[in-house]
PDBQT receptor file of N, H, CA, C and O in Angstrom, charges set to zero:
ATOM      1  N   UNK A   1       0.851  -1.175   0.000  1.00  0.00    +0.000 N 
ATOM      2  CA  UNK A   1       0.000   0.000   0.000  1.00  0.00    +0.000 C 
ATOM      3  C   UNK A   1       0.895   1.237   0.000  1.00  0.00    +0.000 C 
ATOM      4  O   UNK A   1       1.780   1.355   0.847  1.00  0.00    +0.000 OA
ATOM      5  N   UNK A   2       0.678   2.155  -0.936  1.00  0.00    +0.000 N 
ATOM      6  H   UNK A   2      -0.041   2.059  -1.625  1.00  0.00    +0.000 HD
ATOM      7  CA  UNK A   2       1.559   3.322  -1.024  1.00  0.00    +0.000 C 
ATOM      8  C   UNK A   2       1.351   4.298   0.131  1.00  0.00    +0.000 C 
ATOM      9  O   UNK A   2       0.242   4.467   0.638  1.00  0.00    +0.000 OA
ATOM     10  N   UNK A   3       2.426   4.920   0.521  1.00  0.00    +0.000 N 
ATOM     11  H   UNK A   3       3.327   4.783   0.110  1.00  0.00    +0.000 HD
ATOM     12  CA  UNK A   3       2.399   5.929   1.575  1.00  0.00    +0.000 C 
ATOM     13  C   UNK A   3       2.882   7.247   0.998  1.00  0.00    +0.000 C 
ATOM     14  O   UNK A   3       3.695   7.248   0.074  1.00  0.00    +0.000 OA
ATOM     15  N   UNK A   4       2.401   8.378   1.521  1.00  0.00    +0.000 N 
ATOM     16  H   UNK A   4       1.740   8.378   2.272  1.00  0.00    +0.000 HD
ATOM     17  CA  UNK A   4       2.872   9.671   1.013  1.00  0.00    +0.000 C 
ATOM     18  C   UNK A   4       4.339   9.899   1.374  1.00  0.00    +0.000 C 
ATOM     19  O   UNK A   4       4.776   9.577   2.479  1.00  0.00    +0.000 OA
ATOM     20  N   UNK A   5       5.088  10.459   0.427  1.00  0.00    +0.000 N 
ATOM     21  H   UNK A   5       4.733  10.720  -0.470  1.00  0.00    +0.000 HD
ATOM     22  CA  UNK A   5       6.505  10.723   0.689  1.00  0.00    +0.000 C 
ATOM     23  C   UNK A   5       6.693  11.893   1.630  1.00  0.00    +0.000 C 
ATOM     24  O   UNK A   5       7.600  11.902   2.462  1.00  0.00    +0.000 OA
ATOM     25  N   UNK A   6       5.817  12.885   1.488  1.00  0.00    +0.000 N 
ATOM     26  H   UNK A   6       5.080  12.878   0.813  1.00  0.00    +0.000 HD
ATOM     27  CA  UNK A   6       5.950  14.085   2.315  1.00  0.00    +0.000 C 
ATOM     28  C   UNK A   6       4.624  14.378   3.010  1.00  0.00    +0.000 C 
ATOM     29  O   UNK A   6       3.556  13.933   2.588  1.00  0.00    +0.000 OA
ATOM     30  N   UNK A   7       4.734  15.123   4.062  1.00  0.00    +0.000 N 
ATOM     31  H   UNK A   7       5.601  15.484   4.405  1.00  0.00    +0.000 HD
ATOM     32  CA  UNK A   7       3.561  15.490   4.851  1.00  0.00    +0.000 C 
ATOM     33  C   UNK A   7       2.762  16.564   4.114  1.00  0.00    +0.000 C 
ATOM     34  O   UNK A   7       3.340  17.478   3.525  1.00  0.00    +0.000 OA
ATOM     35  N   UNK A   8       1.443  16.454   4.150  1.00  0.00    +0.000 N 
ATOM     36  H   UNK A   8       0.973  15.712   4.628  1.00  0.00    +0.000 HD
ATOM     37  CA  UNK A   8       0.594  17.486   3.563  1.00  0.00    +0.000 C 
ATOM     38  C   UNK A   8       0.490  18.641   4.546  1.00  0.00    +0.000 C 
ATOM     39  O   UNK A   8       0.434  18.431   5.758  1.00  0.00    +0.000 OA
ATOM     40  N   UNK A   9       0.464  19.845   4.027  1.00  0.00    +0.000 N 
ATOM     41  H   UNK A   9       0.509  20.015   3.043  1.00  0.00    +0.000 HD
ATOM     42  CA  UNK A   9       0.354  21.019   4.892  1.00  0.00    +0.000 C 
ATOM     43  C   UNK A   9      -1.051  21.128   5.480  1.00  0.00    +0.000 C 
ATOM     44  O   UNK A   9      -1.992  20.518   4.972  1.00  0.00    +0.000 OA
ATOM     45  N   UNK A  10      -1.185  21.897   6.537  1.00  0.00    +0.000 N 
ATOM     46  H   UNK A  10      -0.421  22.393   6.950  1.00  0.00    +0.000 HD
ATOM     47  CA  UNK A  10      -2.494  22.124   7.167  1.00  0.00    +0.000 C 
ATOM     48  C   UNK A  10      -3.446  22.794   6.185  1.00  0.00    +0.000 C 
ATOM     49  O   UNK A  10      -4.633  22.472   6.151  1.00  0.00    +0.000 OA
ATOM     50  N   UNK A  11      -2.934  23.716   5.395  1.00  0.00    +0.000 N 
ATOM     51  H   UNK A  11      -1.970  23.978   5.422  1.00  0.00    +0.000 HD
ATOM     52  CA  UNK A  11      -3.756  24.427   4.434  1.00  0.00    +0.000 C 
ATOM     53  C   UNK A  11      -4.331  23.480   3.389  1.00  0.00    +0.000 C 
ATOM     54  O   UNK A  11      -5.496  23.590   3.009  1.00  0.00    +0.000 OA
ATOM     55  N   UNK A  12      -3.506  22.558   2.935  1.00  0.00    +0.000 N 
ATOM     56  H   UNK A  12      -2.560  22.469   3.244  1.00  0.00    +0.000 HD
ATOM     57  CA  UNK A  12      -3.965  21.625   1.903  1.00  0.00    +0.000 C 
ATOM     58  C   UNK A  12      -5.080  20.732   2.426  1.00  0.00    +0.000 C 
ATOM     59  O   UNK A  12      -6.061  20.480   1.726  1.00  0.00    +0.000 OA
ATOM     60  N   UNK A  13      -4.930  20.254   3.655  1.00  0.00    +0.000 N 
ATOM     61  H   UNK A  13      -4.133  20.458   4.224  1.00  0.00    +0.000 HD
ATOM     62  CA  UNK A  13      -5.977  19.425   4.251  1.00  0.00    +0.000 C 
ATOM     63  C   UNK A  13      -7.245  20.207   4.496  1.00  0.00    +0.000 C 
ATOM     64  O   UNK A  13      -8.341  19.684   4.297  1.00  0.00    +0.000 OA
ATOM     65  N   UNK A  14      -7.120  21.458   4.926  1.00  0.00    +0.000 N 
ATOM     66  H   UNK A  14      -6.230  21.883   5.088  1.00  0.00    +0.000 HD
ATOM     67  CA  UNK A  14      -8.293  22.291   5.201  1.00  0.00    +0.000 C 
ATOM     68  C   UNK A  14      -9.022  22.668   3.923  1.00  0.00    +0.000 C 
ATOM     69  O   UNK A  14     -10.247  22.784   3.922  1.00  0.00    +0.000 OA
ATOM     70  N   UNK A  15      -8.287  22.860   2.837  1.00  0.00    +0.000 N 
ATOM     71  H   UNK A  15      -7.292  22.766   2.838  1.00  0.00    +0.000 HD
ATOM     72  CA  UNK A  15      -8.919  23.144   1.546  1.00  0.00    +0.000 C 
ATOM     73  C   UNK A  15      -9.784  21.967   1.109  1.00  0.00    +0.000 C 
ATOM     74  O   UNK A  15     -10.876  22.158   0.575  1.00  0.00    +0.000 OA
ATOM     75  N   UNK A  16      -9.300  20.769   1.335  1.00  0.00    +0.000 N 
ATOM     76  H   UNK A  16      -8.413  20.614   1.769  1.00  0.00    +0.000 HD
ATOM     77  CA  UNK A  16     -10.043  19.573   0.952  1.00  0.00    +0.000 C 
ATOM     78  C   UNK A  16     -11.315  19.433   1.787  1.00  0.00    +0.000 C 
ATOM     79  O   UNK A  16     -12.328  18.937   1.294  1.00  0.00    +0.000 OA
ATOM     80  N   UNK A  17     -11.269  19.861   3.031  1.00  0.00    +0.000 N 
ATOM     81  H   UNK A  17     -10.446  20.264   3.432  1.00  0.00    +0.000 HD
ATOM     82  CA  UNK A  17     -12.407  19.697   3.936  1.00  0.00    +0.000 C 
ATOM     83  C   UNK A  17     -13.415  20.846   3.891  1.00  0.00    +0.000 C 
ATOM     84  O   UNK A  17     -14.354  20.858   4.687  1.00  0.00    +0.000 OA
ATOM     85  N   UNK A  18     -13.249  21.805   2.990  1.00  0.00    +0.000 N 
ATOM     86  H   UNK A  18     -12.486  21.796   2.343  1.00  0.00    +0.000 HD
ATOM     87  CA  UNK A  18     -14.171  22.938   2.955  1.00  0.00    +0.000 C 
ATOM     88  C   UNK A  18     -15.587  22.526   2.578  1.00  0.00    +0.000 C 
ATOM     89  O   UNK A  18     -16.534  23.259   2.861  1.00  0.00    +0.000 OA
ATOM     90  N   UNK A  19     -15.750  21.369   1.944  1.00  0.00    +0.000 N 
ATOM     91  H   UNK A  19     -14.981  20.773   1.714  1.00  0.00    +0.000 HD
ATOM     92  CA  UNK A  19     -17.072  20.935   1.503  1.00  0.00    +0.000 C 
ATOM     93  C   UNK A  19     -17.791  20.092   2.545  1.00  0.00    +0.000 C 
ATOM     94  O   UNK A  19     -18.936  19.697   2.325  1.00  0.00    +0.000 OA
ATOM     95  N   UNK A  20     -17.147  19.808   3.676  1.00  0.00    +0.000 N 
ATOM     96  H   UNK A  20     -16.217  20.129   3.854  1.00  0.00    +0.000 HD
ATOM     97  CA  UNK A  20     -17.783  19.012   4.731  1.00  0.00    +0.000 C 
ATOM     98  C   UNK A  20     -18.593  19.955   5.603  1.00  0.00    +0.000 C 
ATOM     99  O   UNK A  20     -18.127  20.392   6.655  1.00  0.00    +0.000 OA
ATOM    100  N   UNK A  21     -19.800  20.269   5.169  1.00  0.00    +0.000 N 
ATOM    101  H   UNK A  21     -20.179  19.915   4.314  1.00  0.00    +0.000 HD
ATOM    102  CA  UNK A  21     -20.622  21.239   5.879  1.00  0.00    +0.000 C 
ATOM    103  C   UNK A  21     -21.896  20.572   6.373  1.00  0.00    +0.000 C 
ATOM    104  O   UNK A  21     -22.369  19.594   5.795  1.00  0.00    +0.000 OA
ATOM    105  N   UNK A  22     -22.428  21.109   7.431  1.00  0.00    +0.000 N 
ATOM    106  H   UNK A  22     -22.043  21.904   7.900  1.00  0.00    +0.000 HD
ATOM    107  CA  UNK A  22     -23.717  20.647   7.927  1.00  0.00    +0.000 C 
ATOM    108  C   UNK A  22     -24.803  21.225   7.036  1.00  0.00    +0.000 C 
ATOM    109  O   UNK A  22     -24.751  22.395   6.657  1.00  0.00    +0.000 OA
ATOM    110  N   UNK A  23     -25.788  20.398   6.703  1.00  0.00    +0.000 N 
ATOM    111  H   UNK A  23     -25.830  19.447   7.011  1.00  0.00    +0.000 HD
ATOM    112  CA  UNK A  23     -26.911  20.855   5.887  1.00  0.00    +0.000 C 
ATOM    113  C   UNK A  23     -28.090  21.182   6.801  1.00  0.00    +0.000 C 
ATOM    114  O   UNK A  23     -28.277  20.544   7.837  1.00  0.00    +0.000 OA
ATOM    115  N   UNK A  24     -28.868  22.162   6.418  1.00  0.00    +0.000 N 
ATOM    116  H   UNK A  24     -28.717  22.680   5.576  1.00  0.00    +0.000 HD
ATOM    117  CA  UNK A  24     -30.061  22.522   7.178  1.00  0.00    +0.000 C 
ATOM    118  C   UNK A  24     -31.086  21.412   6.997  1.00  0.00    +0.000 C 
ATOM    119  O   UNK A  24     -31.373  21.035   5.861  1.00  0.00    +0.000 OA
ATOM    120  N   UNK A  25     -31.654  20.871   8.087  1.00  0.00    +0.000 N 
ATOM    121  H   UNK A  25     -31.420  21.178   9.010  1.00  0.00    +0.000 HD
ATOM    122  CA  UNK A  25     -32.615  19.780   7.930  1.00  0.00    +0.000 C 
ATOM    123  C   UNK A  25     -33.880  20.239   7.211  1.00  0.00    +0.000 C 
ATOM    124  O   UNK A  25     -34.358  21.353   7.422  1.00  0.00    +0.000 OA
ATOM    125  N   UNK A  26     -34.412  19.368   6.363  1.00  0.00    +0.000 N 
ATOM    126  H   UNK A  26     -34.024  18.462   6.192  1.00  0.00    +0.000 HD
ATOM    127  CA  UNK A  26     -35.627  19.658   5.619  1.00  0.00    +0.000 C 
ATOM    128  C   UNK A  26     -36.823  19.572   6.547  1.00  0.00    +0.000 C 
ATOM    129  O   UNK A  26     -36.895  18.679   7.391  1.00  0.00    +0.000 OA
ATOM    130  N   UNK A  27     -37.741  20.475   6.397  1.00  0.00    +0.000 N 
ATOM    131  H   UNK A  27     -37.682  21.201   5.711  1.00  0.00    +0.000 HD
ATOM    132  CA  UNK A  27     -38.955  20.495   7.218  1.00  0.00    +0.000 C 
ATOM    133  C   UNK A  27     -40.165  20.430   6.311  1.00  0.00    +0.000 C 
ATOM    134  O   UNK A  27     -40.120  20.896   5.173  1.00  0.00    +0.000 OA
ATOM    135  N   UNK A  28     -41.252  19.850   6.811  1.00  0.00    +0.000 N 
ATOM    136  H   UNK A  28     -41.289  19.471   7.736  1.00  0.00    +0.000 HD
ATOM    137  CA  UNK A  28     -42.510  19.842   6.080  1.00  0.00    +0.000 C 
ATOM    138  C   UNK A  28     -43.625  20.194   7.056  1.00  0.00    +0.000 C 
ATOM    139  O   UNK A  28     -43.412  20.240   8.268  1.00  0.00    +0.000 OA
ATOM    140  N   UNK A  29     -44.808  20.441   6.520  1.00  0.00    +0.000 N 
ATOM    141  H   UNK A  29     -44.981  20.403   5.536  1.00  0.00    +0.000 HD
ATOM    142  CA  UNK A  29     -45.942  20.845   7.346  1.00  0.00    +0.000 C 
ATOM    143  C   UNK A  29     -46.900  19.670   7.464  1.00  0.00    +0.000 C 
ATOM    144  O   UNK A  29     -47.235  19.030   6.467  1.00  0.00    +0.000 OA
ATOM    145  N   UNK A  30     -47.338  19.391   8.681  1.00  0.00    +0.000 N 
ATOM    146  H   UNK A  30     -47.066  19.911   9.490  1.00  0.00    +0.000 HD
ATOM    147  CA  UNK A  30     -48.290  18.320   8.943  1.00  0.00    +0.000 C 
ATOM    148  C   UNK A  30     -49.646  18.724   8.367  1.00  0.00    +0.000 C 
ATOM    149  O   UNK A  30     -50.136  19.812   8.670  1.00  0.00    +0.000 OA
ATOM    150  N   UNK A  31     -50.266  17.869   7.540  1.00  0.00    +0.000 N 
ATOM    151  H   UNK A  31     -49.868  16.985   7.294  1.00  0.00    +0.000 HD
ATOM    152  CA  UNK A  31     -51.569  18.235   6.969  1.00  0.00    +0.000 C 
ATOM    153  C   UNK A  31     -52.707  18.226   7.990  1.00  0.00    +0.000 C 
ATOM    154  O   UNK A  31     -53.749  18.831   7.739  1.00  0.00    +0.000 OA
ATOM    155  N   UNK A  32     -52.541  17.566   9.117  1.00  0.00    +0.000 N 
ATOM    156  H   UNK A  32     -51.694  17.074   9.321  1.00  0.00    +0.000 HD
ATOM    157  CA  UNK A  32     -53.589  17.496  10.131  1.00  0.00    +0.000 C 
ATOM    158  C   UNK A  32     -53.615  18.747  11.008  1.00  0.00    +0.000 C 
ATOM    159  O   UNK A  32     -54.650  19.401  11.140  1.00  0.00    +0.000 OA
ATOM    160  N   UNK A  33     -52.451  19.078  11.615  1.00  0.00    +0.000 N 
ATOM    161  H   UNK A  33     -51.610  18.547  11.508  1.00  0.00    +0.000 HD
ATOM    162  CA  UNK A  33     -52.427  20.166  12.596  1.00  0.00    +0.000 C 
ATOM    163  C   UNK A  33     -51.635  21.385  12.130  1.00  0.00    +0.000 C 
ATOM    164  O   UNK A  33     -51.556  22.377  12.853  1.00  0.00    +0.000 OA
ATOM    165  N   UNK A  34     -51.047  21.327  10.931  1.00  0.00    +0.000 N 
ATOM    166  H   UNK A  34     -51.111  20.520  10.343  1.00  0.00    +0.000 HD
ATOM    167  CA  UNK A  34     -50.291  22.434  10.341  1.00  0.00    +0.000 C 
ATOM    168  C   UNK A  34     -49.041  22.824  11.144  1.00  0.00    +0.000 C 
ATOM    169  O   UNK A  34     -48.587  23.966  11.069  1.00  0.00    +0.000 OA
ATOM    170  N   UNK A  35     -48.495  21.889  11.899  1.00  0.00    +0.000 N 
ATOM    171  H   UNK A  35     -48.863  20.961  11.960  1.00  0.00    +0.000 HD
ATOM    172  CA  UNK A  35     -47.247  22.133  12.623  1.00  0.00    +0.000 C 
ATOM    173  C   UNK A  35     -46.072  21.717  11.740  1.00  0.00    +0.000 C 
ATOM    174  O   UNK A  35     -46.224  20.885  10.845  1.00  0.00    +0.000 OA
ATOM    175  N   UNK A  36     -44.912  22.296  11.993  1.00  0.00    +0.000 N 
ATOM    176  H   UNK A  36     -44.789  22.972  12.719  1.00  0.00    +0.000 HD
ATOM    177  CA  UNK A  36     -43.709  21.945  11.259  1.00  0.00    +0.000 C 
ATOM    178  C   UNK A  36     -43.179  20.632  11.819  1.00  0.00    +0.000 C 
ATOM    179  O   UNK A  36     -43.083  20.456  13.034  1.00  0.00    +0.000 OA
ATOM    180  N   UNK A  37     -42.830  19.696  10.906  1.00  0.00    +0.000 N 
ATOM    181  H   UNK A  37     -42.908  19.838   9.919  1.00  0.00    +0.000 HD
ATOM    182  CA  UNK A  37     -42.321  18.395  11.330  1.00  0.00    +0.000 C 
ATOM    183  C   UNK A  37     -41.276  17.914  10.338  1.00  0.00    +0.000 C 
ATOM    184  O   UNK A  37     -41.125  18.489   9.260  1.00  0.00    +0.000 OA
ATOM    185  N   UNK A  38     -40.560  16.866  10.697  1.00  0.00    +0.000 N 
ATOM    186  H   UNK A  38     -40.682  16.399  11.573  1.00  0.00    +0.000 HD
ATOM    187  CA  UNK A  38     -39.598  16.253   9.794  1.00  0.00    +0.000 C 
ATOM    188  C   UNK A  38     -40.366  15.424   8.762  1.00  0.00    +0.000 C 
ATOM    189  O   UNK A  38     -41.359  14.791   9.122  1.00  0.00    +0.000 OA
ATOM    190  N   UNK A  39     -39.941  15.403   7.489  1.00  0.00    +0.000 N 
ATOM    191  H   UNK A  39     -39.135  15.917   7.197  1.00  0.00    +0.000 HD
ATOM    192  CA  UNK A  39     -40.655  14.617   6.488  1.00  0.00    +0.000 C 
ATOM    193  C   UNK A  39     -40.496  13.117   6.734  1.00  0.00    +0.000 C 
ATOM    194  O   UNK A  39     -39.466  12.674   7.244  1.00  0.00    +0.000 OA
ATOM    195  N   UNK A  40     -41.501  12.350   6.377  1.00  0.00    +0.000 N 
ATOM    196  H   UNK A  40     -42.337  12.710   5.963  1.00  0.00    +0.000 HD
ATOM    197  CA  UNK A  40     -41.524  10.894   6.527  1.00  0.00    +0.000 C 
ATOM    198  C   UNK A  40     -41.429  10.470   7.989  1.00  0.00    +0.000 C 
ATOM    199  O   UNK A  40     -40.905   9.398   8.288  1.00  0.00    +0.000 OA
ATOM    200  N   UNK A  41     -41.927  11.296   8.895  1.00  0.00    +0.000 N 
ATOM    201  H   UNK A  41     -42.353  12.167   8.651  1.00  0.00    +0.000 HD
ATOM    202  CA  UNK A  41     -41.918  10.991  10.321  1.00  0.00    +0.000 C 
ATOM    203  C   UNK A  41     -43.309  11.259  10.874  1.00  0.00    +0.000 C 
ATOM    204  O   UNK A  41     -44.075  12.035  10.302  1.00  0.00    +0.000 OA
ATOM    205  N   UNK A  42     -43.631  10.618  11.979  1.00  0.00    +0.000 N 
ATOM    206  H   UNK A  42     -43.009   9.987  12.443  1.00  0.00    +0.000 HD
ATOM    207  CA  UNK A  42     -44.900  10.860  12.664  1.00  0.00    +0.000 C 
ATOM    208  C   UNK A  42     -44.858  12.259  13.258  1.00  0.00    +0.000 C 
ATOM    209  O   UNK A  42     -43.837  12.666  13.813  1.00  0.00    +0.000 OA
ATOM    210  N   UNK A  43     -45.956  12.998  13.147  1.00  0.00    +0.000 N 
ATOM    211  H   UNK A  43     -46.785  12.668  12.697  1.00  0.00    +0.000 HD
ATOM    212  CA  UNK A  43     -46.038  14.330  13.751  1.00  0.00    +0.000 C 
ATOM    213  C   UNK A  43     -46.094  14.158  15.270  1.00  0.00    +0.000 C 
ATOM    214  O   UNK A  43     -46.926  13.410  15.784  1.00  0.00    +0.000 OA
ATOM    215  N   UNK A  44     -45.222  14.841  15.972  1.00  0.00    +0.000 N 
ATOM    216  H   UNK A  44     -44.546  15.448  15.555  1.00  0.00    +0.000 HD
ATOM    217  CA  UNK A  44     -45.160  14.706  17.425  1.00  0.00    +0.000 C 
ATOM    218  C   UNK A  44     -46.247  15.505  18.132  1.00  0.00    +0.000 C 
ATOM    219  O   UNK A  44     -46.500  15.284  19.316  1.00  0.00    +0.000 OA
ATOM    220  N   UNK A  45     -46.889  16.426  17.430  1.00  0.00    +0.000 N 
ATOM    221  H   UNK A  45     -46.682  16.605  16.468  1.00  0.00    +0.000 HD
ATOM    222  CA  UNK A  45     -47.952  17.231  18.042  1.00  0.00    +0.000 C 
ATOM    223  C   UNK A  45     -49.297  16.511  18.017  1.00  0.00    +0.000 C 
ATOM    224  O   UNK A  45     -50.020  16.510  19.014  1.00  0.00    +0.000 OA
ATOM    225  N   UNK A  46     -49.640  15.889  16.865  1.00  0.00    +0.000 N 
ATOM    226  H   UNK A  46     -49.052  15.890  16.056  1.00  0.00    +0.000 HD
ATOM    227  CA  UNK A  46     -50.957  15.249  16.755  1.00  0.00    +0.000 C 
ATOM    228  C   UNK A  46     -50.887  13.731  16.664  1.00  0.00    +0.000 C 
ATOM    229  O   UNK A  46     -51.894  13.061  16.891  1.00  0.00    +0.000 OA
ATOM    230  N   UNK A  47     -49.713  13.166  16.336  1.00  0.00    +0.000 N 
ATOM    231  H   UNK A  47     -48.895  13.711  16.152  1.00  0.00    +0.000 HD
ATOM    232  CA  UNK A  47     -49.557  11.718  16.272  1.00  0.00    +0.000 C 
ATOM    233  C   UNK A  47     -49.994  11.080  14.972  1.00  0.00    +0.000 C 
ATOM    234  O   UNK A  47     -50.133   9.858  14.910  1.00  0.00    +0.000 OA
ATOM    235  N   UNK A  48     -50.218  11.868  13.924  1.00  0.00    +0.000 N 
ATOM    236  H   UNK A  48     -50.106  12.860  13.973  1.00  0.00    +0.000 HD
ATOM    237  CA  UNK A  48     -50.685  11.343  12.640  1.00  0.00    +0.000 C 
ATOM    238  C   UNK A  48     -49.531  11.162  11.673  1.00  0.00    +0.000 C 
ATOM    239  O   UNK A  48     -48.548  11.902  11.707  1.00  0.00    +0.000 OA
ATOM    240  N   UNK A  49     -49.668  10.150  10.796  1.00  0.00    +0.000 N 
ATOM    241  H   UNK A  49     -50.467   9.549  10.768  1.00  0.00    +0.000 HD
ATOM    242  CA  UNK A  49     -48.732   9.929   9.702  1.00  0.00    +0.000 C 
ATOM    243  C   UNK A  49     -49.531   9.411   8.517  1.00  0.00    +0.000 C 
ATOM    244  O   UNK A  49     -50.229   8.403   8.631  1.00  0.00    +0.000 OA
ATOM    245  N   UNK A  50     -49.436  10.087   7.386  1.00  0.00    +0.000 N 
ATOM    246  H   UNK A  50     -48.869  10.906   7.294  1.00  0.00    +0.000 HD
ATOM    247  CA  UNK A  50     -50.160   9.748   6.153  1.00  0.00    +0.000 C 
ATOM    248  C   UNK A  50     -51.663   9.617   6.387  1.00  0.00    +0.000 C 
ATOM    249  O   UNK A  50     -52.297   8.706   5.855  1.00  0.00    +0.000 OA
ATOM    250  N   UNK A  51     -52.236  10.524   7.179  1.00  0.00    +0.000 N 
ATOM    251  H   UNK A  51     -51.721  11.264   7.610  1.00  0.00    +0.000 HD
ATOM    252  CA  UNK A  51     -53.675  10.567   7.389  1.00  0.00    +0.000 C 
ATOM    253  C   UNK A  51     -54.198   9.566   8.392  1.00  0.00    +0.000 C 
ATOM    254  O   UNK A  51     -55.410   9.483   8.592  1.00  0.00    +0.000 OA
ATOM    255  N   UNK A  52     -53.320   8.794   9.039  1.00  0.00    +0.000 N 
ATOM    256  H   UNK A  52     -52.335   8.862   8.877  1.00  0.00    +0.000 HD
ATOM    257  CA  UNK A  52     -53.748   7.824  10.040  1.00  0.00    +0.000 C 
ATOM    258  C   UNK A  52     -53.140   8.185  11.391  1.00  0.00    +0.000 C 
ATOM    259  O   UNK A  52     -52.014   8.678  11.452  1.00  0.00    +0.000 OA
ATOM    260  N   UNK A  53     -53.872   7.945  12.465  1.00  0.00    +0.000 N 
ATOM    261  H   UNK A  53     -54.788   7.545  12.415  1.00  0.00    +0.000 HD
ATOM    262  CA  UNK A  53     -53.310   8.172  13.801  1.00  0.00    +0.000 C 
ATOM    263  C   UNK A  53     -52.432   6.991  14.159  1.00  0.00    +0.000 C 
ATOM    264  O   UNK A  53     -52.897   5.853  14.231  1.00  0.00    +0.000 OA
ATOM    265  N   UNK A  54     -51.172   7.269  14.382  1.00  0.00    +0.000 N 
ATOM    266  H   UNK A  54     -50.795   8.194  14.324  1.00  0.00    +0.000 HD
ATOM    267  CA  UNK A  54     -50.201   6.226  14.685  1.00  0.00    +0.000 C 
ATOM    268  C   UNK A  54     -49.890   6.199  16.177  1.00  0.00    +0.000 C 
ATOM    269  O   UNK A  54     -49.726   5.130  16.765  1.00  0.00    +0.000 OA
ATOM    270  N   UNK A  55     -49.811   7.379  16.785  1.00  0.00    +0.000 N 
ATOM    271  H   UNK A  55     -49.944   8.248  16.308  1.00  0.00    +0.000 HD
ATOM    272  CA  UNK A  55     -49.506   7.514  18.203  1.00  0.00    +0.000 C 
ATOM    273  C   UNK A  55     -50.661   8.267  18.851  1.00  0.00    +0.000 C 
ATOM    274  O   UNK A  55     -51.107   9.298  18.349  1.00  0.00    +0.000 OA
ATOM    275  N   UNK A  56     -51.135   7.736  19.972  1.00  0.00    +0.000 N 
ATOM    276  H   UNK A  56     -50.772   6.898  20.379  1.00  0.00    +0.000 HD
ATOM    277  CA  UNK A  56     -52.169   8.440  20.717  1.00  0.00    +0.000 C 
ATOM    278  C   UNK A  56     -51.487   9.476  21.618  1.00  0.00    +0.000 C 
ATOM    279  O   UNK A  56     -50.718   9.116  22.509  1.00  0.00    +0.000 OA
ATOM    280  N   UNK A  57     -51.770  10.754  21.383  1.00  0.00    +0.000 N 
ATOM    281  H   UNK A  57     -52.394  11.046  20.659  1.00  0.00    +0.000 HD
ATOM    282  CA  UNK A  57     -51.167  11.834  22.142  1.00  0.00    +0.000 C 
ATOM    283  C   UNK A  57     -52.057  12.155  23.319  1.00  0.00    +0.000 C 
ATOM    284  O   UNK A  57     -53.253  12.392  23.147  1.00  0.00    +0.000 OA
ATOM    285  N   UNK A  58     -51.491  12.168  24.517  1.00  0.00    +0.000 N 
ATOM    286  H   UNK A  58     -50.519  11.975  24.656  1.00  0.00    +0.000 HD
ATOM    287  CA  UNK A  58     -52.232  12.499  25.731  1.00  0.00    +0.000 C 
ATOM    288  C   UNK A  58     -52.463  13.998  25.824  1.00  0.00    +0.000 C 
ATOM    289  O   UNK A  58     -51.611  14.786  25.415  1.00  0.00    +0.000 OA
ATOM    290  N   UNK A  59     -53.614  14.396  26.360  1.00  0.00    +0.000 N 
ATOM    291  H   UNK A  59     -54.306  13.755  26.692  1.00  0.00    +0.000 HD
ATOM    292  CA  UNK A  59     -53.885  15.814  26.630  1.00  0.00    +0.000 C 
ATOM    293  C   UNK A  59     -54.523  16.559  25.475  1.00  0.00    +0.000 C 
ATOM    294  O   UNK A  59     -54.613  17.786  25.520  1.00  0.00    +0.000 OA
ATOM    295  N   UNK A  60     -54.964  15.871  24.458  1.00  0.00    +0.000 N 
ATOM    296  H   UNK A  60     -54.891  14.874  24.421  1.00  0.00    +0.000 HD
ATOM    297  CA  UNK A  60     -55.625  16.576  23.341  1.00  0.00    +0.000 C 
ATOM    298  C   UNK A  60     -57.030  16.113  23.162  1.00  0.00    +0.000 C 
ATOM    299  O   UNK A  60     -57.731  16.596  22.273  1.00  0.00    +0.000 OA
TER     300      UNK A  60
């Protein structure tokens, strides 16, 4: 397995890593209660997913 002959500088490594960024998470709106939620997930406010109640939420 080949090894580098010389050490890479800090600048060179940092230039390569400039594209490793955190992405803003995608959000969608729940059609039942109009709250913001993660897509393809059960709504934590009303407990519905794809028009069906999946989780029974206490206090509503």
